[in-house]
N, C-alpha and C positions, 0 to 999 in steps of 0.2 A: 390263283386265289389273290385278290386285290383287296386293300384294306381301305376302308372309306373313311376320309377325314371327318367328315361329321360325327359318324358313329363313335370314333376315337373321342372326339370332343365332349360329348355327352355322357359316354362312359367316365373320362376323366375328372368332369365336372362332378358327377354323382359320387365316385369314390372321394372326392374332396371335401364334400358335403358331410358323406358319413364319417369321415373321418375328423373333420372338425367339430362335428357335434359331440363324437366320442370324447376328444380332448375337451372341450368346453365343461362337458358334465364331469369328468373326473376333477378339473381344477375346483370346480364350484364345490364339489363333495369334500375337498382336503383343504382348502383354503383358510388359513389363519392369519389374520391381518390386524394389528401387527403381533409378533410374539414379544412377550414381556422379557425384562432381563433374566428373571427367575426360571422362565419357561428354555431360554438358551442355555443357562447353566445346566438345568435338568437334563437337556438334550445332550450336551457335553457328556456329562457323566454317564448317561446311558451308553452311547457309542464309543466312549475310551476303551472300554474293557477288551475286545478283540485286538486294538492296535496298539496296545501301551509299548510293545517291544519293536515296533518298527520305528525308522527314522521319519520324519514329518512328511519329508519330500523325497521321493526316490526315484531317480531318474536314469536310465538306460538309453546312453546315445552311442553305445557301439557298433549297431546294426547299420547295414548298407542303405535299406531301404525306409526305414522308419526308426523315430524315437518315441520311447515310452516311458511316462512319468505317472507317479501315483501320489496320492495325498491321501497318508494314511492317518486320517481321523477326521472329525468332524469339519465340516468345510463349508464356507458360506460362497455362494455363487453370486457376483453381481454382473448381470449382463451388460449393464449400461458403460462399463469400460473393460469388459471381458476379462475380469479378475476374480482369481479363485483363492480365497483365504482361508488357511487352517488355523483353527483357532484353539490354542491351547494355554491357558493361564498359569500353567505350572512349569513351563519351559523356562529354562535359564540361559538359553542361546540368545545370541542377537537373531533379530529377523533376517531371512534370507530370501531371495526372489530367483525364479527360475522362469525361462520363457520356453516356448512350444507351439510349433505348428502341426498341428496333428492329422497329416495327410502323408500316406505311405509311399512317397515318391520324393525322397528328401536330396537325392543326389542330383534332382533337375532343379537348378537354382530359379530360372525363369518361373516355372508354374509354382514353387513353393512361396515366390514372392506375393502370389495372387491369394496364398491362403491366410485366413485370419490369425494372427498370433495371440497367444492367450498368456497372460501372467499368472505364475503360480507364486504364492507368499505364505511366509508363515507371520504369525504374531505374538508377541509376549503376553499378551492382555485381551481380554474381551473387549471387542469394540462396541461403539454405542449403536450400532446398525441394526436393524431388524431383519428378522426372517417372515417373509410372506407365505413360502411354503415350507413345511419341515417333511423330508421324506424319509422312510425306514429302510430304503433300497440304495444301494451304491449307484453311481452315475458313471457312465463311460462317455468321454467327450471325444469326438473326432470330427473331420471335415468332410463335405460331400461337394468340396469345389474341384478345382484343378480342371480335369477332362471330363468331368461329369455332363453327360448329355450324349457321349458316346458310349455305345451299348456294352462293348468291349472292356471300357474302362469302369463302367458302372460296376461290372461284376469283379474287375481285378484290382481296382483301388478302393472300392466299396464293400460289396456285398460278400464277397470269399474273405477278406481280412476282417469283417465284422464277424462272420461265424468263427475264423479262427481264433479271434481275441475272446469272444464270449465264451467258447468252450475251453480256452486255454487257461483264463484268470477268473472265471466267476462260477459260484455255486448256486447263486440264484440269478433270476432274470435282473439285469441292470437297467437303471432309467438311461436311455439315450438322450444325449444333449447333443445337438448337431451344430457346426458353424457353418457358414458359406452355404445355408441349407435353402434351396428353392421349393415351393409348395408342390411344385409338378412333380419334382423328385419323389416326395413323401406320398404323392398321389400314386404313381407309376407303380411304387415298389411296397405299398401298404400291406399286400398279402403277405410278403416276406417278411417284412418288419414286424408283423403281428405273431410271426412264428418264433422270432428271435427273442422279444419281451413282451409282456403283458402289460406293461406300462405305456401309457401315451408319449410321444416325444416331445421334447423341448427345442423349439427351433430357436437358437440363441440369438439369432440375429432380428428377430421379431420380439423377443422376451424383453420386459420392463421389470419384471419382480425378482426379488432377491430369494434365492432357494437355497437350503440346507440340506446336506447331504451327510452319511456318517462316514463316507470315504468316495474319492474319485479318481479314476483312471483317464489318462489322456493317450491318445494316439490308438492306430491299429497295427496289428502283427500281421506282416506280410511273409509268406514263405518263398515267394516267386512269383512270376507270371502265372495267373490261373492254376496256382497248385496248392496242395496242402501236402506237407511231409508227415506221415503218421507217426514217425518217431519223435516228433517234437509235439506231438499231441498228448495230453494226459489220458486219453483212452482210445489213441490209435486212430482218430479218426480220418477219412479219407476223401477225396473228391465225392466218392459215391455217397457218403454221409451229407455232403452239401447238397447233393442232387435229389437226396430222399426229403430235404428240407423244401427243395423246390416243388415236389410231389405233393408236400403237406400243404403248402399254400396254395396250389392250383388245381388238384384233384377235386375239391368241393365244387369248383365251377366247371370242370372240365366236360361233365356230360352235358352241359348247355352249348358247346360249342364243338361236338365232335363232327368231323366230316362224316358224309354217307358210307355205308359199308361198301367194300369192294372185294372181289373176287382177285383182283391182279395186286401187287404189291404197289404201294404209294410212294412215290418218290416226290418229295419237297425240293423244288428248284428254287434257290435263293437268288432273286434278281435286282440287279443293279441297272439304274436307268439315269439318263441324263448326263450332267457331266461332274460325275462322282468320280470317274476313273474304273478302271476294272471291270469294264462292262464287257459281257459276251456279244459280241457284235452280231453274230449268228446265233443268237438265242432261239430262235423260233425252228431253225434246223436241228438243233440239239436238243430241243422239246420232242420234235418228230421222231428223231433217233431214240430217244429213250422210250417212246410210245411204242415204236416199231418193235423194239426189244421185249416189250411186255409189261412196261410201267404203266401205272396211272399217274400222270404229272399234276402235280399243284404249283403253279407259279405263287411265290411268296415275296411280297414288296414291302419289307417292314419300313415304316418311318417312325417319327417320335411320337404320333398319335397310335400307334399300335397297341392294341388290347392285348396285355400279356396272358390274361386267361383265354382268349381266344387262340393265340398263337400257341399256347400250350396245348389246347384242344386239339388242334390241328397236328401239331408237330409229334406229339407225344404217341398219338395212335398212328403215325406213319412208319415207313420200315426202312426209308432211306433219305439223305440229303445230299444236294449238289449243289456247290456253289463256287465262285472265285473267293479267294482270302480277302477278307472284310469283316469288320466289327460285327456284322450281321451273323456271319457264322458261329458267333456266341449262341444264338437259340439252339444251336446243337446239343446244348445242355438240356435242352426240352425231350431230346430223344431217349427211347429206352434202352439199356445195356443189351448190346446184340443187335441193334440196328446198323445199319450201313452208313458211313459218313464219309465223303469224296469231297476233299479239298483240292481245286485247281489252283496250283502255285504258278502265278506269273515270274517273269525272270527277275532275277536280283533279290527275290525274297525268300530264300532258302531257310535262313536262320529263324525269321520273323515268322513264317507260316510254322513250322515244327514247333516254336516254342510257344506260338500263342494258341493253336489250334492242335497240332500232331500230338505232341505230348500229353495234353489233357484229354483229347478225345481217348488214347488208350486208357488213362487212368480212370475214365468214366465207362469204360468196359464197351465201346463203341467197336464194331468192324470197320477200321479206318483205312481208307486208300487215298494215296497221295497221286494225282494228275499233274505232272510236271510239264510245262509248256515246252516247245521246242522254240527255237528263235524265230521260225517261220510263222509260228501262232501269235507273235507279238507284235503289235500295232508300232512299237517302236523301230520296227524294220524301216517303215516308210519315212520316219523322222531322221534316224540316224545312218541308214543302210546295214547290211550284213557285216561289213568290215571294221566297223566302229568298235572300239574297245567296251561301249556300252553292251552291246551283243555277244560280243566274242569273250569277254571275260568279266562278268556283273561281278563276281567276287572281289575282282583288284578295283573295281570302281566304288564298291560299298565298303570295302576294309576301313575299319575304324572311323568311317565318315555315315553317321546317320543322315545327315542332310542329302547325300547323294540317294540313300536308299528312299526316303520321303520325297523328295524333289522330282526323282527319275523315275523310279519304278513303282511307287504307291500313287503319285499324283497324275502321271502322264502316261500311264501304259494301258490300253484295253486289250483284250484277247479276241482271237478268231479261231476258234479250235477245230482241229483237223477232224472231221468227221467220221472217217473210216478209223483213226486211231479212238478217239472219243466213244465210237460204238463197241468198240472191243472192251472198253473199261465198263460200260454200262451192261454189256452181256455177263460181265463177271460178278456185278454189282446185283443184278438180278437174280441171279443163281443164288447169292447170299441171302438177298431180302426175301425170295420166296421161300428159302428154307425158314429163316425166320418167322415169316408169317404163317407158316404150316404148324412150326411148333406152337405159336401163339392160338392157332385154332384148336389145336389137338389138348393145350392145357391151359 
């Protein structure tokens, strides 16, 4: 199944127009320009009650992956200088300031330097500024910068932590204020964002108006790579709860994109082409082997224009997925619990394959199978020779050196799968997928 760029562009433009009109309508209906000084004072009195016993700025910087700050009181957001000012005329303490880059990869200095830095400040007196918008809901501020654009990172650094943060800290829908925010990102994930909050998104980069909130939280909570730890969640939510969010997001559109019915289990083969690396060099032979085993094979070639409702429609009604380690395997989140998921693991990617997809697949209730290639199946043999340390001992090469993992094993390795060996895996996968399909038909 190949995605057509033109269709994707049209869908993206359509979502963007609908999303933008929704935003404009909301802001027109709530705009107060300007608020008077008495209105601001009234607003402060209205909002102060729930947060009187909280410190005005509370920052937790103890976590490895993220910082988390909260302004516990009426806050004025000035987008022109990325400043958030908590106003309390009764405070006797000197003004204080904190800085935060609200992106959950704080151990990576290079990528964090690209994240917009926000200033959080207290003031002992009312400012003469005006509030163009008064909100009754709290705000959650985070960045969609960094590695955004890579499908795995979109989930790992954005959507999953956003789900965790909202379910951990908020009793009501927050207003999302997003820094480093690209319009295409809002358009691509609009269905998911609408499930997380009923309020329109504020794009901090494009905003010029001053907004007032009852309180503001900065940063996203991350439990680890594509993971949710139930013991850390107020209601013991799991990765399956996040997957149910995806169901709610895309089920309404699913029936418009369902593949035709089949009497054979459907296997989605995630294809990589061109100079992206980790390409299955004998993909046509692998497809033929899967079909001989008994699968109906759908070739899925995702790109930045791929329609997520269409992808969901295909994958959610399939019974198995097969692909080489890479960001596109994040689409396995669209599989139903009980479906078969086969990850092909190239040389040198043991830890990253298990961490990124193996462990999450089991949390999602998938029937996970790992196809670990042998030396002879790697294109690195042609470049280095079988006796080179790169092939004889990948663990020694990648130990404590991510650059080697990235440069050698991720960016410069393709696979030519052993057809006799892969056929054995496909036979096992077929039996599992067949049972899954029969249960589906029965119930």
